[in-house]
KEMAR-520201 format. One record per residue (C-alpha): x, y, z; residue in three letters. Coordinates in steps of 0.001 Angstrom, whole numbers, plus 524288, in hexadecimal, padded with zeros to 5 digits. Layout:
BEGIN
XYZala...
END
This chain:
BEGIN
9C73C47D7E3AA7Dunk9C85F47D163B956unk9BB2E47C6A3C007unk9AFEB473633BCF2unk9A6B247AF93B40Funk9987E4775B3B67Dunk99136482943AFF4unk992C148BDF3A497unk98AD3498143A7F9unk98FEC4A2AD3B123unk98CA94B0533B5FAunk994CA4BCA53B4AFunk997304BC463C360unk99D064AEB23C206unk9A66A4B36A3B796unk9AAA34BE9F3C069unk9AC804B56F3CBECunk9B48F4AC273C39Eunk9BDA74B74F3BFCFunk9BF864BA6E3CE48unk9C26E4AC323D126unk9CCE74AC083C68Cunk9D3704B7BD3CCDBunk9D3314B0E33DA0Dunk9D95D4A4D83D3F9unk9E3EB4AD383CDD0unk9E7554B3443DAE1unk9E8524A5BE3E0E8unk9F0C34A0C03D5C6unk9F9F54AC583D6E5unk9FBD54A9693E557unk9FD5C49ADC3E2DAunkA07FC49D153D8C6unkA0FF74A44E3E30EunkA105F497F73EB61unkA1E21492123EBA3unkA1EA4485813E3E4unkA116E487073DD54unkA10B247FB23D088unkA1E31479993D176unkA1EEA46BCA3CC3EunkA2339462BD3C176unkA1FDC4662F3B376unkA146245E5D3AE71unkA0D4A45DBE3A170unk9FF1145B7F39E58unk9F66C45C6439263unk9E87145D0A38D7Cunk9E49B457773804Eunk9D7E645B74379D2unk9D1E8452EC36F4Eunk9C63B451A93664Funk9BCBC4468536486unk9B90C4437A35672unk9B03E4398A34FD9unk9B36F4301E344D8unk9B1BD43B2C33B09unk9BB88444023421Aunk9B09B44CE9346F9unk9B0084525E354CAunk9A8FB4489C35D9Bunk9A28244F7B36946unk9A3894445137307unk9ADAF448B437CF5unk9A49F446003888Bunk9A1E743838383D3unk9B06C435633825Bunk9B38843B3B38FA4unk9A901432CB395CAunk9AFA6426A339053unk9BD1842A9739551unk9C278427E33A2DFunk9CE22430FA3A105unk9CD8643C893AA90unk9D6AE444463A1B5unk9CC6A4454939706unk9C2EF450BB396D7unk9B92D4578B38E29unk9BC984635D385FAunk9B4E146EE238097unk9AE5746848374FEunk9A78345B35374F2unk9B1854555436BB6unk9BD0E459703745Bunk9C4104526B37F62unk9D0184559E38768unk9D9E644C7138D93unk9E1C64519F39924unk9EEAC44A9839A1Funk9F51B446DE3A6E3unkA002544FFF3AB2CunkA0DCA44A723A975unkA1B2B44E363AE5FunkA22B3455F83A436unkA2EB944DA53A687unkA31394410B39F52unkA27AA43D533948BunkA1BC644616396AEunkA17A64469E38871unkA17F6437EA386C8unkA0FFD4367639334unkA05C54402038E76unkA059643A01380F9unkA031842C9D386CDunk9F7D04319738F03unk9F1BF438C638391unk9F33942D3537A4Aunk9EBC342491383BCunk9E15442EC038684unk9DE9B4310F3781Aunk9DDDD422793755Eunk9D3B7420C43800Funk9CBDD42C8137B85unk9CC1F427C836D7Bunk9C6C141AB4371FCunk9BBBD421783794Bunk9B8CB42AA136DF3unk9B7E741EEA364CAunk9AC0C41A4336C84unk9A51F426513674Bunk9AAC8424D035990unk9B43C42FB535CCFunk9C2CF4320435DD6unk9CBEA43B51364E3unk9D46B444E735D7Dunk9DF0044DFA36291unk9DFF24593D35909unk9E092467E435B22unk9D3FF46A8435389unk9CB8B45FDF34DB3unk9CBA44633C33F16unk9BDF545E0033C7Eunk9B6E1466DF3461Eunk9AB8F46F0F34119unk9A61447B9B346B8unk999554748C349E7unk9A0D746B4D352D4unk9A652476D035A97unk999F847E5E35E3Eunk994DF47EFF36C35unk98E8B4719336B64unk99C2646BBD36B2Eunk99EFB46FC837933unk9A16A4652A3834Aunk99647464FF38D14unk99D7046AA3398D3unk99A18476BE3A0A8unk9A81247B9E3A04Funk9A7A747CA439188unk99A6D4834F391A6unk99F9648CA339C12unk9AB8248F72393B0unk9A33449212387AAunk99A1649AE938F61unk9A57D4A23E3956Eunk9AB624A52A3882Cunk99E234A8D738275unk99B994B20638DE8unk9A7504BA33389F0unk9A7B44B80837B53unk999134B92C37814unk99A844B49736A0Dunk99D2F4A883361DAunk9AADD4A38735FC5unk9B0A54A7D4352F0unk9BC2949FB834E79unk9C4BE4A5B934412unk9D1A849F3B340CEunk9DA8E4A23A33557unk9E1F4497C332E25unk9E28F4910D32105unk9D3B248FAC321AAunk9CEEA49A7032AD7unk9C3DC497383343Bunk9B9094A07F3386Cunk9AE1749A2E3404Eunk9A4D849CA034BB4unk9A1D04938D356FAunk99769494EB36166unk99F8A48F7036C93unk9ACCE48DAE372CBunk9ABB147F9636E08unk9B36E482F1361D5unk9BF4B482E236AD6unk9BD134744436C44unk9C2AF4728135EADunk9CFF24741F36542unk9D6C7468D336BE9unk9E3A246B6A372A5unk9EF19464C13793Bunk9F1E546C8E38588unk9FE2146AE538DBEunkA001A46DF039C1DunkA0D8F471493A170unkA0F4D472B73B019unkA181247E733B2D6unkA1E32483373BF70unkA199B491203C25AunkA2740497023C1BAunkA28F1491CB3B3E4unkA1B654952F3AF15unkA1DE44A2073A7F6unkA299C49D253A03DunkA22FD4902839D23unkA167F496BB398B2unkA1D9E4A08A3901BunkA25AE4959438A2FunkA192048E1F3874FunkA13CE49A1F3805CunkA1FE549A45377CAunkA1F6948BA93753EunkA10DA48A093729AunkA108148FAA364AFunkA1B424865336084unkA149847A6F3666CunkA07E547EB136014unkA0E3E48011352B7unkA14454727E3531DunkA086B46C1B35978unk9FD41471D435161unk9F182468FC34EC1unk9E5864717C34BE8unk9E5434764D33DC4unk9D6C34746533ACCunk9CA45479E334098unk9BC9E4787233AE0unk9C267473DC32E10unk9CB9147F8832CB5unk9DA6447EEC32C10unk9DEC84896C335A0unk9EA4248A4C33F14unk9F3F947F973426Funk9EE4F480BA3501Eunk9E0B24861C34DB0unk9DD5E4831835BF1unk9E4B048F3B3601Eunk9DBE94988235887unk9CF71490D635B1Bunk9D13648FF5369C6unk9D3E549E7336B1Cunk9C7B04A2273638Cunk9BE9A497A3368C3unk9BF1F49BF13770Cunk9C1904AA68374C7unk9B9284B2B537DC0unk9BC0B4BF0937617unk9B1F74C43E36C8Bunk9B78C4C3F135ED3unk9B16B4D0B335A43unk9B3954D8E436670unk9B9664E6633649Bunk9BD1C4E71D372ECunk9CA2D4E29D3785Bunk9CB2B4D3E637907unk9CF094CB8738479unk9D9CD4C19538278unk9D5F54B4A337C63unk9D2E84A91A3853Bunk9DC104A0BA37CF0unk9E8884A8C537D26unk9F6854A54737A5Eunk9F9FA4AE873855Bunk9FB2B4BCCF388D1unkA09BF4BE2A38B04unkA15A34B7553907DunkA13ED4B2B639E7DunkA1C524BAFB3A761unkA1B484B5723B51DunkA142B4A8743B557unkA07684A11C3B4B4unk9FFA94AA393BD69unk9FF994B5263B379unk9F8D64AC123A9C8unk9EE424A8A13B3A1unk9ECB64B6F93B738unk9EBCF4BA663A8D4unk9E07C4B0DE3A75Dunk9D9524B6B53B2F0unk9DB2B4C4843ADEDunk9D8BA4C31239F57unk9CDFB4B8F639E08unk9BFD74B9163A29Eunk9BABE4ACD73A92Aunk9B30E4A3DF3A011unk9ADEE499E03A9E8unk9AB1949FDF3B759unk9AA84493613BF59unk9B172496423CC1Eunk9B81F48E5E3D698unk9B5F8491613E4FEunk9C44A48EC33E829unk9CB26498C23F0CEunk9D792498233E8D7unk9DED94A2C43F031unk9DC8149C653FD5Funk9E0EF48F3C3F822unk9EDBA4954C3F39Eunk9EFAD49C3D4009Aunk9ED8E48F464077Eunk9F825489023FF48unk9EF214816C3F648unk9ED4C480A63E7AEunk9E0D8486D93E26Dunk9DA244819B3D64Cunk9D80248F533D0B6unk9CCA5489D23C8F0unk9C75A497233C4F3unk9D43649B6C3BEF4unk9D62148E323B88Dunk9C88748ED53B2ACunk9CBA149C203ACDAunk9D88B496E83A79Eunk9D12148BA43A186unk9C9994955939916unk9D59F49CD23947Funk9DC884949338A75unk9EA72499CA389ADunk9F23A491553806Aunk9FBD048FD738B9Dunk9F453490A33985Funk9F887491B93A694unk9F24F487793AF66unk9F16C486EE3BE38unk9EE9E479B63C45Eunk9ECFC476D33D2D7unk9F04C4686D3D0B1unk9FDBE462403D209unkA01AC46BC53DCABunk9FCD9477993D52BunkA039947B413C88DunkA03C54831E3BBF8unkA034F47E063AE22unkA041E483733A072unk9F99147DDC397BFunk9FE9F47E0A389CFunk9F23547E01381B1unk9F634480C3373A7unk9F91F4734136E16unk9EEB646BFA3665Bunk9E9CD45E6C36930unk9EFEC4539E36101unk9F39444DBC3586Bunk9F9904422A35FEBunk9FD024415C36E64unkA0B4A4408536A3DunkA09FE44CEF3622EunkA03B7453FD36DA0unkA0EA344FD8376C2unkA18F44546336D19unkA1254461AF36C44unkA11B04622537B0FunkA201345ED437C49unkA23CA4699F372CAunkA1B5E473ED3796AunkA1F5F4705F38741unkA2D9B46E57383AAunkA2E6547B4D37C8EunkA27AB48231387DCunkA315447CD1391B4unkA3CE147EB738894unkA39B548D17386B3unkA360848FDA394D3unkA436C492E539A5FunkA46C849C2E38F3AunkA39884A25438D37unkA3B964AEDF39503unkA46194B4BF38C27unkA3E2D4B07638046unkA31ED4B815383A3unkA36EE4C5F03814DunkA3A3D4C1AA37374unkA2C704BC9B370E2unkA21374C57B3750DunkA156B4BD63378F7unkA0D734C15E36D1BunkA174B4BA09364ACunkA15464AD9E36C9AunkA069E4AF2336A8DunkA09224B16735C0CunkA10D74A4AE35BA2unkA05AB49D31361CCunk9FB894A133357C7unkA04BD49FEC34C1FunkA085F4922B35079unk9F9F448ECF351BCunk9F72D494173442DunkA02A248EAF33C7EunkA0900484043449CunkA16CD480BB3405AunkA159848A8333527unkA13FD495F733E82unkA1E494A08033FC2unkA20A74A30A34E2DunkA28204AD3F355D9unkA32C64A93635F4AunkA3B314B122368A1unkA48FC4B3E23642CunkA51D64B86236F31unkA5D9E4B9FE36643unkA57CF4C31D35C1BunkA4B864CA74358C3unkA3FDC4C35B35E4AunkA37334BC7E35B42unkA3B834B46D34FAAunkA31B04AE7634652unkA333049FD234442unkA2AA1494EA33F0CunkA23B048CA634936unkA2991480713433CunkA3767485B83440FunkA356D48AE0351DAunkA2FDB47DFD356CCunkA3BC0476DE3515BunkA44E1480DE35751unkA3EB247F73364B9unkA3DB1470A53653CunkA4A5F46FC036D31unkA44C7479AF376D2unkA38DE470E637871unkA42074658237AD9unkA491446D4A38549unkA3C1A4708C38BA0unkA382A4624038C3EunkA452945F5A392C8unkA4225469C839CE7unkA35214630B39F6FunkA3C5C456493A181unkA36C244F6939595unkA3E984437C39178unkA474D445E1385B5unkA413243AEE37DA8unkA33944401A38083unkA375A44E0037CECunkA3E31449923708DunkA329D4417936C0CunkA28C744C5A36E26unkA30D84575E3686AunkA34BB44E8735D28unkA267844E7C35907unkA267F45D5535927unkA32EC45D6835112unkA2C5D4545734748unkA20C645D973461BunkA29DE468EB34341unkA3250461713399BunkA26C745BC633228unkA1E8D4681D33378unkA136D45FBC3388AunkA0A18463393435Dunk9FCAB45D2A34517unk9F6B04697333F27unk9FF7B4686C33340unk9FC51459E63321Aunk9EDC045CD23326Aunk9EEEE466DC3278Eunk9F78945E1E31F1Aunk9EE5C452A1320E1unk9E24845A7431D61unk9E8CE45FCA31126unk9ECE44525830C92unk9E09344AA430FD6unk9DA6E44CDC3026Cunk9CCB244F5C307B5unk9C6DE45BEC30268unk9BB9945D6930C01unk9C169464213180Dunk9B86545DA4321F7unk9BB614501831CB1unk9C9D84533031C10unk9CA034574B32A4Dunk9C38244A8B32E50unk9CE1444342326F3unk9D85544BB432D8Funk9D3384488133B33unk9D2BB439FC33809unk9E0A943A10332D8unk9E5554422F33E76unk9DF4C438CB3481Aunk9E4E742CD13415Dunk9F278432EA34234unk9F08A4368035088unk9ED654283A3535Aunk9FB234247034F14unkA00D342C5235A55unkA0B42431C035150unkA0E814403D351C0unkA08FE44887346D7unkA16414498634027unkA157C43AD333D61unkA07EB43B553375Dunk
END
């Protein structure tokens, strides 16, 4: 989240100063983005994979620090809860075989981490939400011992001033309280980074907003939370509620959520998203840089804009704009909606579909938007999270009355060729694109996502006690992951 965080308590004056620093960073960024050639460069892809550590009984094992201490991989880092880790993958060129390259790196990283975890009688699992989690394992004692997480928790508590109340509908509705932001640590995600030239940012971002619900529906992997069968992608509801700074029982007007799908179609470019963050969201962690960002821009340099980046790091848009001063200075879209798991191959197939569909829709997105008001795109996102391939989604129809209602499964199949076209535009090899999108086609044809597989397996396991059945589910899931085969071949 930008700056090094070395404390967790702050004064009101520090919060006010941090807000001023964000505004200064925004002014510098606006000037920087007017510089000819800023952000131009080859398209690259990156990814972050979050994972859980579990013991031999499929229970959360709070030993992330011990595992990190045994690792020599600089791409590994701690996550919010003590049973979470995150692996940051090396950026790759979008041309050629990017998904195979990322899959190879992730396969090796997970093998090494599993070997380390075994020293502590543990194992690594990539799954959207660990089904065996209990509410006791998600209270404040679960937090990783880092000041940045304590500062985050304190910043949210400063505004919210009440416990977190999680209420999620589904087949087995959940209604539970938690004393800390640590309940968010139940979520593990697979986050993609797409470098985008500034001139293409608005169209690419809007296309990603259209594509994300479809990729979520066909990539779902989080049906269970605290023993309850809920959404296909329960992470979406849990994340929004677990870091919400808004009081649940307030009669006053409510600020926008800190985990939004968005607030409208992007009109001009990336800067309006950064400006939106600075205008709509209070600072949570007022640690400030002493950088003179405006002077650096005037002198022809590239500022770090650490204050703005720290604010952005505490606003969790499902598709988030990113500024980075590295690699000549550039912009990225961080696509945050996909779940972790099940296999590296499955994750790469989901990535290929989301990125391909985004690029395939980009050049035609402008005439599509008048036929799909933004609130319908937001509707699609939450329906896809709830129901997966069974969701009914809304899609723009430029030939007749718009939008038209269509099943997520049917729409994903219809748009597979568009995703293929998008991968061609990225320069992905035909064999690579065909292999990855073939896995998506198999999911659609067989009506099998990882979430659907989890539900089917639990129903057929023959164990009546839910807790025992979920342990059996995790064990079976992990044994199938070890084969490396995509979930459609399980």
